C-alpha positions in Angstrom: 1.4 1.1 0.7 4.9 1.6 1.9 4.1 0.1 5.3 2.6 -3.0 3.5 5.8 -3.5 1.5 7.8 -3.2 4.7 5.7 -5.9 6.5 6.0 -8.1 3.4 9.7 -7.6 3.4 10.0 -8.4 7.1 8.0 -11.7 6.5 10.2 -12.6 3.7 13.3 -11.9 5.8 12.1 -14.1 8.7 11.3 -16.9 6.2 14.8 -16.6 4.7 16.2 -16.9 8.1 14.2 -20.0 8.8 15.2 -21.5 5.5 18.9 -20.8 6.3 18.6 -22.4 9.7 16.9 -25.4 8.0 19.7 -25.7 5.5 22.3 -25.8 8.3 20.5 -28.8 9.7 19.4 -26.9 12.9 15.6 -27.3 12.3 13.2 -30.0 11.2 9.8 -28.9 9.8 8.1 -28.7 13.2 10.8 -26.6 14.8 10.8 -24.3 11.7 7.1 -23.8 11.9 7.2 -23.0 15.6 10.2 -20.7 15.2 8.4 -18.8 12.3 5.2 -18.5 14.3 7.0 -17.2 17.4 9.0 -14.7 15.3 6.0 -13.3 13.5 3.9 -13.2 16.6 6.6 -11.2 18.5 6.9 -8.7 15.7 3.2 -8.3 15.5 3.1 -7.7 19.3 5.9 -5.2 19.2 4.3 -3.3 16.3 1.0 -3.1 18.3 2.7 -2.0 21.4 4.6 0.7 19.4 1.3 1.9 18.1 -0.2 2.4 21.6 
C-alpha cells in the first residue's frame, strides 16, 4: 500500500509541475498533455528497469 501512495504522490507532483508551467504561460493544453505523458512514461520505464 505504501508503494501505491508513493506512485500517487508522484503522479500528483508531476501534475502540479505541469499546472505550474501552464500558469507561467509556457504551455498550451497540447504541450501540457505531451509533457505529462513523457514524464509519466519515463518514470514508469525507470521503475521497470530498476526492478530488473
